[in-house]
DRENPA-54641 format. One line per field, with one value per residue: residue number from 1; residue in one letter; x, y, z of N, C-alpha, C in turn. Coordinates in pm, 1 decimal. Example, Ala and Ser with C-alpha at 12.3 -4.5 7.8 and 13.67 -1.06 7.14 Angstrom:
BEGIN
i <- [1	2] .
aa <- [A	S] .
nx <- [1319.0	1285.0] .
ny <- [-569.0	-225.0] .
nz <- [780.0	708.0] .
cax <- [1230.0	1367.0] .
cay <- [-450.0	-106.0] .
caz <- [780.0	714.0] .
cx <- [1320.0	1290.0] .
cy <- [-330.0	3.0] .
cz <- [780.0	787.0] .
***
This chain:
BEGIN
i <- [1	2	3	4	5	6	7	8	9	10	11	12	13	14	15	16	17	18	19	20	21	22	23	24	25	26	27	28	29	30	31	32	33	34	35	36	37	38	39	40	41	42	43	44	45	46	47	48	49	50	51	52	53	54	55	56	57	58	59	60	61	62	63	64	65	66	67	68	69	70	71	72	73	74	75	76	77	78	79	80	81	82	83	84	85	86	87	88	89	90	91	92	93	94	95	96	97	98	99	100	101	102	103	104	105	106	107	108	109	110	111	112	113	114	115	116	117	118	119	120	121	122	123	124	125	126	127	128	129	130	131	132	133	134	135	136	137	138	139	140	141	142	143	144	145	146	147	148	149	150	151	152	153	154	155	156	157	158	159	160	161] .
aa <- [M	Q	R	Q	I	R	I	L	R	P	L	R	M	K	S	R	R	G	F	A	L	I	A	A	V	F	L	M	I	V	V	S	S	M	M	L	K	M	I	S	Y	T	T	E	N	T	Q	Q	I	L	N	D	Y	L	Q	E	Q	A	A	L	L	A	Y	G	A	T	E	Y	S	L	L	R	I	S	S	G	A	C	P	D	A	L	N	L	T	Y	P	D	T	N	P	L	F	D	I	R	I	Q	M	Q	Y	I	W	D	D	T	I	G	A	P	A	G	C	S	T	F	Q	T	V	T	T	D	E	Q	H	G	I	V	L	I	D	V	T	V	S	T	M	D	E	D	G	D	L	L	A	G	M	D	Y	P	I	R	Y	H	R	R	T	L	Q	K	L] .
nx <- [-6247.2	-5927.5	-5655.5	-5318.2	-5024.8	-4719.8	-4480.7	-4440.5	-4428.4	-4169.2	-4027.7	-4143.6	-4067.5	-3789.9	-3769.9	-3856.5	-3654.6	-3438.5	-3518.5	-3516.2	-3245.8	-3140.5	-3266.0	-3150.4	-2877.8	-2898.8	-2993.1	-2771.6	-2581.5	-2692.5	-2688.3	-2410.7	-2315.4	-2429.0	-2293.2	-2029.2	-2053.6	-2108.9	-1866.6	-1699.5	-1797.9	-1731.4	-1446.5	-1397.8	-1501.4	-1330.1	-1084.4	-1153.5	-1193.0	-931.7	-800.5	-938.7	-861.2	-581.8	-585.0	-700.3	-504.7	-294.0	-397.4	-399.3	-125.6	-37.1	-148.3	-9.1	252.2	239.1	209.2	453.9	635.2	571.7	658.8	934.5	987.7	920.1	1119.8	1333.7	1472.8	1458.8	1356.3	1346.4	1250.6	1140.8	1194.8	1039.3	980.3	739.5	647.0	963.0	1118.3	1095.8	949.8	629.9	491.7	580.6	676.4	667.1	759.6	714.5	809.9	726.0	817.0	684.7	762.0	752.6	853.8	968.4	1042.4	1188.2	1336.1	1407.3	1740.5	1895.7	1669.3	1508.0	1356.6	1070.0	876.2	766.5	573.3	384.4	201.5	73.6	-52.6	44.1	324.6	480.3	444.8	391.3	374.3	274.8	321.4	224.0	284.3	176.5	252.5	235.9	428.9	762.3	1093.3	1161.7	923.3	784.0	522.7	442.2	416.1	254.9	23.0	-283.0	-325.2	-161.4	-158.0	-218.0	-193.0	-257.2	-189.9	-239.8	-132.5	-170.6	-2.8	18.9	306.0] .
ny <- [-447.7	-463.2	-246.0	-319.9	-215.4	-256.1	-135.5	-28.3	-245.7	-386.7	-190.9	-196.5	-448.5	-417.8	-221.1	-361.6	-553.4	-384.2	-272.1	-497.7	-556.1	-329.2	-361.6	-604.4	-531.8	-338.1	-501.7	-671.0	-486.1	-412.4	-660.7	-714.1	-497.7	-557.8	-795.9	-699.4	-542.8	-739.8	-882.4	-682.8	-649.4	-900.6	-900.9	-688.4	-795.3	-1012.5	-878.7	-742.7	-955.1	-1055.9	-834.2	-823.6	-1067.9	-1029.0	-816.6	-938.6	-1128.5	-959.7	-860.0	-1093.6	-1146.7	-926.4	-984.5	-1223.4	-1119.8	-957.8	-1150.2	-1281.3	-1078.5	-1054.4	-1304.6	-1277.8	-1077.0	-1209.1	-1397.0	-1273.5	-1084.4	-741.8	-594.4	-286.8	-244.8	-437.7	-580.1	-749.3	-975.2	-1117.9	-1362.3	-1532.0	-1576.3	-1396.7	-1155.7	-1032.8	-890.3	-634.6	-613.5	-417.1	-364.7	-178.3	-113.2	7.1	50.5	46.8	88.1	2.2	230.0	140.1	-126.0	-129.7	-145.5	-448.1	-579.9	-443.7	-343.3	-60.3	232.4	409.8	544.3	583.8	423.5	445.0	292.3	19.8	-188.9	-213.2	-344.2	-363.8	-264.4	-304.4	-131.0	-211.8	-153.1	-256.8	-261.9	-361.9	-380.9	-358.6	-221.8	-155.1	-41.3	153.7	256.9	136.3	-49.1	-382.9	-700.9	-623.7	-484.3	-290.9	-89.2	-0.4	-218.9	-165.2	-224.0	-158.3	-231.0	-187.1	-271.8	-306.0	-447.1	-621.7	-697.7] .
nz <- [-6813.2	-6689.2	-6660.8	-6688.9	-6553.9	-6648.7	-6615.5	-6359.5	-6186.0	-6176.8	-6033.4	-5780.6	-5683.1	-5672.1	-5475.7	-5252.4	-5223.0	-5169.0	-4924.7	-4760.7	-4763.1	-4632.0	-4383.4	-4302.0	-4280.2	-4077.3	-3867.1	-3837.4	-3747.0	-3499.8	-3361.3	-3363.1	-3211.8	-2964.7	-2907.9	-2890.0	-2660.3	-2469.8	-2473.0	-2380.2	-2116.0	-2016.2	-2020.7	-1846.1	-1611.6	-1571.1	-1524.9	-1291.7	-1115.4	-1100.7	-981.6	-736.9	-628.6	-598.4	-416.2	-192.6	-144.0	-71.5	169.3	325.6	327.7	476.1	724.5	781.5	786.4	1010.4	1211.8	1175.4	1247.4	1519.2	1603.6	1559.1	1748.5	1987.0	1996.3	2103.2	1960.2	1871.9	1627.1	1441.6	1191.2	914.8	596.5	343.1	67.5	-152.3	-381.8	-312.7	-544.2	-844.4	-736.7	-640.2	-446.9	-221.1	106.1	386.5	715.3	999.8	1332.0	1650.5	1982.4	2314.0	2643.4	2994.8	3247.5	3489.8	3452.6	3214.6	2887.2	2707.8	2641.3	2360.7	2247.2	2129.8	2271.6	2208.1	2337.9	2672.5	2928.5	3233.1	3368.8	3566.7	3442.5	3187.0	3055.8	2832.5	2495.3	2148.4	1847.8	1537.8	1204.8	897.4	557.7	250.5	-83.9	-444.7	-571.3	-678.3	-575.0	-762.0	-835.2	-1035.7	-1191.7	-1113.3	-1273.4	-1488.4	-1413.0	-1397.2	-1207.4	-899.0	-613.4	-279.8	60.0	394.9	731.8	1072.6	1392.0	1740.7	1995.2	2300.3	2492.4] .
cax <- [-6114.7	-5836.4	-5526.8	-5201.8	-4908.7	-4604.0	-4362.1	-4424.6	-4407.3	-4028.6	-3983.1	-4188.1	-3983.9	-3657.8	-3777.9	-3863.8	-3520.3	-3355.7	-3560.2	-3468.4	-3101.5	-3118.9	-3307.1	-3050.0	-2757.8	-2931.9	-2998.5	-2634.2	-2516.5	-2746.7	-2637.3	-2266.6	-2292.9	-2460.6	-2183.1	-1914.7	-2081.0	-2092.7	-1722.7	-1645.7	-1833.3	-1655.6	-1308.1	-1397.5	-1525.8	-1207.5	-986.6	-1198.4	-1166.5	-787.6	-766.4	-992.1	-775.3	-454.8	-612.8	-718.7	-373.5	-219.3	-449.8	-349.7	18.3	-21.5	-176.5	104.6	370.1	220.8	241.8	598.0	706.7	553.5	748.3	1070.6	997.7	916.8	1243.4	1436.1	1519.4	1365.5	1383.7	1265.3	1190.7	1168.1	1154.3	1022.1	915.8	665.5	730.5	1106.9	1161.3	1004.6	858.3	512.9	455.6	683.9	618.7	748.0	708.8	772.8	769.0	757.7	800.9	650.4	799.4	730.8	974.7	1029.1	1101.4	1287.4	1333.6	1507.7	1865.4	1889.6	1543.5	1500.6	1230.6	1019.6	790.6	755.8	446.1	404.6	91.8	109.7	-114.0	117.0	469.2	540.0	351.8	453.1	285.8	326.5	263.4	260.1	238.6	197.9	223.6	288.6	525.9	900.6	1160.4	1163.8	787.7	727.9	422.4	486.9	327.4	168.2	-106.4	-337.9	-299.5	-93.5	-235.6	-149.8	-273.3	-190.9	-248.1	-175.8	-166.3	-116.4	7.0	85.0	417.9] .
cay <- [-494.0	-387.0	-215.3	-362.0	-132.2	-341.4	-54.8	-4.6	-369.4	-409.1	-96.1	-243.4	-561.1	-364.7	-150.3	-462.2	-608.4	-280.9	-259.9	-616.9	-539.7	-229.6	-423.2	-704.4	-460.2	-278.7	-609.9	-714.6	-383.7	-423.6	-784.1	-701.5	-405.4	-631.7	-889.3	-622.6	-502.7	-858.5	-908.2	-578.6	-684.3	-1019.2	-864.6	-608.0	-886.4	-1088.5	-789.8	-715.1	-1075.8	-1058.8	-730.6	-865.6	-1176.5	-972.9	-737.0	-1033.7	-1186.9	-857.7	-856.4	-1212.2	-1127.3	-831.7	-1058.5	-1312.8	-1039.7	-917.1	-1267.3	-1304.7	-979.0	-1092.7	-1418.1	-1224.1	-1005.7	-1306.0	-1474.2	-1196.5	-974.4	-628.1	-516.4	-167.5	-254.2	-558.0	-571.1	-882.3	-983.1	-1241.6	-1475.8	-1504.0	-1564.0	-1308.6	-1100.7	-957.1	-801.7	-577.8	-604.4	-333.9	-370.8	-80.8	-142.9	104.8	-14.1	129.2	7.3	55.6	294.2	65.4	-250.9	-96.7	-223.5	-554.8	-542.4	-437.5	-285.6	84.2	278.6	529.9	611.5	505.6	429.7	427.4	218.8	-116.0	-288.2	-224.4	-359.0	-338.7	-266.4	-278.6	-82.0	-271.5	-103.7	-342.5	-211.3	-456.2	-311.9	-420.6	-129.9	-176.2	80.0	253.3	304.5	69.5	-150.0	-519.7	-800.7	-563.8	-451.1	-161.7	5.5	-70.2	-263.5	-125.1	-259.2	-117.9	-288.1	-138.5	-358.6	-271.2	-576.6	-624.1	-792.9] .
caz <- [-6823.4	-6604.7	-6723.4	-6613.9	-6582.5	-6629.6	-6591.7	-6215.7	-6112.3	-6143.4	-5932.2	-5650.1	-5644.9	-5636.9	-5348.4	-5146.5	-5205.4	-5105.5	-4785.6	-4691.8	-4747.5	-4526.8	-4256.4	-4265.6	-4235.2	-3946.9	-3770.3	-3813.2	-3664.8	-3364.0	-3300.6	-3339.7	-3099.8	-2842.5	-2884.0	-2842.1	-2522.3	-2385.8	-2462.7	-2292.9	-1978.6	-1977.8	-1990.6	-1723.3	-1501.1	-1550.7	-1463.2	-1155.6	-1036.4	-1077.0	-884.0	-607.4	-580.1	-552.2	-296.2	-82.7	-115.8	1.7	306.2	395.4	349.5	585.9	847.0	804.7	822.0	1149.9	1294.3	1164.0	1328.1	1659.8	1627.1	1571.5	1875.6	2097.2	1998.1	2172.4	1875.8	1867.4	1506.5	1419.5	1058.0	836.0	455.8	286.1	-63.7	-173.8	-344.3	-312.8	-684.0	-919.0	-635.0	-680.3	-337.7	-134.8	240.9	476.3	852.0	1091.6	1468.7	1753.9	2111.7	2428.4	2758.7	3128.8	3301.1	3600.7	3403.5	3113.4	2764.2	2700.1	2575.6	2215.7	2200.9	2147.1	2329.4	2144.7	2433.7	2795.6	2999.8	3376.8	3430.8	3608.8	3354.2	3061.1	3070.7	2701.2	2382.9	2019.4	1741.9	1414.2	1079.5	784.3	428.6	140.4	-209.4	-565.8	-630.5	-640.5	-529.0	-869.3	-858.8	-1152.8	-1163.4	-1134.5	-1334.8	-1587.8	-1353.8	-1436.1	-1099.7	-789.5	-498.3	-156.7	176.3	518.8	853.3	1195.7	1503.9	1870.7	2062.0	2431.3	2499.4] .
cx <- [-6020.4	-5705.6	-5414.1	-5083.8	-4785.5	-4477.4	-4337.3	-4393.5	-4258.6	-3976.3	-4025.5	-4100.9	-3844.7	-3662.3	-3789.4	-3726.7	-3429.3	-3389.8	-3510.7	-3317.7	-3070.0	-3155.8	-3204.1	-2922.5	-2781.5	-2934.4	-2857.8	-2558.6	-2563.7	-2689.8	-2487.8	-2237.6	-2326.2	-2348.7	-2058.8	-1933.2	-2064.9	-1945.5	-1657.7	-1675.5	-1754.1	-1512.4	-1299.8	-1415.9	-1400.6	-1101.2	-1024.8	-1172.7	-1018.5	-747.6	-818.5	-905.9	-644.1	-473.3	-630.6	-587.3	-287.0	-266.1	-400.8	-200.1	44.3	-47.5	-59.8	230.2	360.2	256.3	392.2	677.2	689.3	640.9	891.8	1089.9	1002.0	1043.2	1359.1	1491.9	1414.5	1393.3	1291.7	1193.4	1231.0	1118.6	1152.4	964.9	844.1	629.7	878.6	1162.1	1054.9	903.2	747.3	475.6	579.7	620.0	714.7	681.3	786.1	719.5	814.0	723.6	768.4	674.0	766.7	862.8	1044.6	1096.9	1212.4	1278.6	1436.0	1631.7	1849.1	1763.4	1543.3	1362.3	1190.5	935.1	783.5	618.5	472.3	291.5	136.4	55.7	-32.6	267.1	541.7	437.4	432.9	344.1	347.3	248.8	314.9	199.6	277.1	159.8	285.6	390.6	667.2	963.3	1161.1	1026.1	723.6	623.2	477.5	377.1	226.9	30.9	-151.1	-310.2	-237.2	-192.0	-153.8	-244.7	-192.6	-265.0	-169.6	-227.6	-97.7	-120.8	77.6	195.5	424.4] .
cy <- [-401.8	-364.7	-263.6	-277.1	-214.2	-262.5	-39.9	-132.0	-397.6	-311.2	-139.8	-357.9	-513.8	-293.3	-248.8	-523.3	-508.7	-264.7	-379.6	-608.3	-441.1	-287.6	-526.1	-638.3	-398.8	-385.4	-660.6	-614.1	-392.6	-547.0	-772.1	-604.8	-473.2	-730.8	-816.9	-579.7	-620.9	-893.6	-806.9	-608.9	-804.3	-983.9	-777.8	-697.4	-967.1	-1003.8	-759.6	-834.8	-1085.1	-955.9	-765.3	-975.4	-1120.8	-886.5	-828.8	-1099.8	-1087.8	-849.0	-976.5	-1203.9	-1030.2	-899.9	-1151.6	-1237.7	-989.4	-1032.0	-1296.5	-1204.8	-1007.1	-1212.3	-1370.4	-1150.8	-1104.4	-1390.6	-1396.5	-1082.3	-864.6	-545.3	-394.1	-173.0	-386.1	-533.4	-711.7	-869.5	-1116.4	-1251.8	-1441.2	-1490.1	-1487.8	-1242.5	-1016.6	-853.8	-758.9	-554.4	-526.6	-331.1	-269.7	-111.0	-32.0	42.2	88.8	41.5	80.5	114.1	207.7	-62.5	-221.1	-189.8	-335.3	-507.7	-547.2	-378.1	-136.4	121.7	407.8	611.3	523.2	525.9	401.6	353.4	77.5	-222.2	-311.8	-232.1	-331.4	-353.6	-242.7	-234.8	-127.1	-214.5	-190.7	-281.4	-312.9	-384.1	-386.9	-330.9	-169.5	-41.0	190.5	311.5	241.6	-32.2	-287.5	-601.5	-738.8	-526.3	-312.6	-55.3	-70.0	-110.0	-229.2	-153.2	-225.4	-177.7	-237.2	-222.3	-306.6	-398.0	-561.7	-729.1	-858.2] .
cz <- [-6747.8	-6677.3	-6633.6	-6656.1	-6548.2	-6599.5	-6441.1	-6137.1	-6084.1	-6038.5	-5792.3	-5600.9	-5603.0	-5501.9	-5232.6	-5119.2	-5135.5	-4958.2	-4704.2	-4667.6	-4635.7	-4389.7	-4210.1	-4214.8	-4097.6	-3837.9	-3737.4	-3726.8	-3520.8	-3293.5	-3271.6	-3225.7	-2967.2	-2809.0	-2833.0	-2697.2	-2427.7	-2369.0	-2370.7	-2146.2	-1929.4	-1941.7	-1865.8	-1602.1	-1468.9	-1482.7	-1319.1	-1064.8	-1004.5	-971.7	-744.5	-546.1	-525.1	-427.1	-175.1	-45.8	-39.2	146.6	386.8	421.7	463.5	719.9	881.8	844.1	964.9	1243.6	1290.8	1248.6	1476.7	1696.0	1644.0	1704.1	1991.6	2103.9	2061.4	2089.8	1876.6	1742.5	1497.8	1286.2	994.6	694.3	397.1	145.8	-73.6	-320.9	-356.8	-454.3	-760.8	-825.8	-695.9	-574.5	-259.9	1.6	329.3	612.7	936.4	1231.7	1561.8	1888.3	2219.2	2551.6	2888.5	3180.1	3404.4	3553.0	3304.3	2994.5	2770.7	2624.7	2425.3	2160.7	2228.2	2200.1	2260.9	2240.6	2557.2	2857.3	3147.1	3444.1	3464.8	3513.6	3227.7	3088.5	2940.4	2591.2	2256.2	1921.7	1609.8	1296.4	965.6	658.4	321.6	12.7	-326.0	-634.2	-587.8	-604.2	-634.2	-896.9	-981.3	-1108.5	-1194.9	-1200.6	-1431.1	-1535.9	-1397.5	-1331.7	-983.0	-679.9	-375.0	-40.9	300.3	636.7	972.9	1311.1	1629.9	1955.4	2195.6	2428.7	2635.2] .
***
């Protein structure tokens, strides 16, 4: 005949329940930490997409500002600097265009155009050096549109006139 110890049996059942509870809590912690990491990656990805979009928009604005300054020069005006904002209402980008002209000594600069340097070669009658800077900073140095960091894009173009 076998002896049955009834005192130890309830202890075994309690220890199993306690182990299951600890395992369930541990599993919930692991799953919640994985979910938090996925949410973190999602928000970082969204912010990176926004910053990439604004950087690409700044590059396109710099290209357009270069073309606009060439249009202004070809219309007969010789501005040394232009300041633009984009868009006109609630501006997000500040566009600054600096132009330096180089003219042939024999021909001379057109009326109203200043000369920063002269050249004497026959191949070059006039050249303009255009520096375009597109940034999201305003004059006070404050960030616009609640961005994490400022976007700044610089483009330099040397164009024959």
